[in-house]
N, C-alpha and C positions, 0 to 999 in steps of 0.2 A: 398790157396788151390791149389794143383797141377793141372796141365792141364788135362781136361777131356780126350782128345785123348791120352795123355801120359799114363793115368790110364787104358784106354782101351788097348793100345798097350802092356802094361806090364801084362795084364791079371787080373788086380785088379777089373776092371768092365767088366762084360761079354758083348759080342757083337755077332751078327749073322755074323760070318766070312765067306767071300767069297774066300779070298786068303791071304796067309801069307808066307813071307820068312824072311831072316835076316834083311832086310832094310825096308820093306813095309808091311803094313796091309791094307786089303780092307774089308769093312763090310757094311751091309745094313743100310741105313739111318733109324732112328727111326721115322722120319716124312717125308715119301717119297712124292716127288712131281711128280713122274711118276711110272709106273709099275715096272721099274727097276731104282733104285736110290741107288747107291753104293758110299761110300766115300773111297777114296784111300789116305792113309796118310803115310808119312815117320815115322818110329819108333822113330827117333831122333827128338827132339823138335826144330822146327823152327816156329816162331810166324806168320809171314806173308811172302808173296812173296817178299816184300821189303827187307827181311832179308836173302834171298838166295844169295849165293856167287858163284864165278866161280867154286869153288870146288864142288858145288851142282849140276852142269849141268847134270852129269850122273844120279843122283838121280831123278831129274825132268823128264828126259827122261824115267826112269824106271816107274815113276808114270803114265805117258801118255801111255807107252806101256802096262802096266798092265791094264789100263782102256780099251784099244783096245782089249786085249785078253779076258777080262771078257765080253765085248760086243759081241764078236764073239762067245764065249762059250754059251752065253744066246740067241743066234739067232738074234742079232741086228747088226752084223758087216756089212752086206749088206743092211739091211733095213735103218739103220741110228741111230745115237746116238749123244749126246752132252756131251762135257767135259767142265767144268767151274772151274776156280780158282777165288774166291772172295778175295779181298784184302782190309781189314779194314772195319769199321762199315758202312760207307756210301755205300759201294758196297755189303753189305749183309753178311759180315763175322761175325759170332757170336761166333765161337770157334777160339781162336787165336793160332792155330797150323795149318800150311799149310795143306790143303786138296783139293783134286781134286774130284769134283762131276761128276759122270757118270749117265746120265739120258737117258732113252729110253722107248719105248713102247707106246708112244702117240705122236701126232703131237706137235712139239715144235715151237712156234711162234718166229718171229724175228721182231723187236728187243725184247730181253728178258725183263721181268718185269721192 
């Protein structure tokens, strides 16, 4: 079965899109853990952060900058937000396509879950 996020990025599966360009797609999480919970994904399939290469450095920066822009657009830039990459099952990764979680809108405890 093809990757869920690849299918969303290709338009095969609908999503509540927040941002899209040629490299990146951001959409609302279907199981939000905060009032703002957006997933920012590269359109190109990369399974985990372990699979990122030096050639992906600009792409990772774009994911982070996109998260910051969305947080600011939604009014959380100054209030605060969290960005999280999970890598592999023990860390909570359930879809094996690199994605950055953007969470905001409620107090976020430390350490996380």
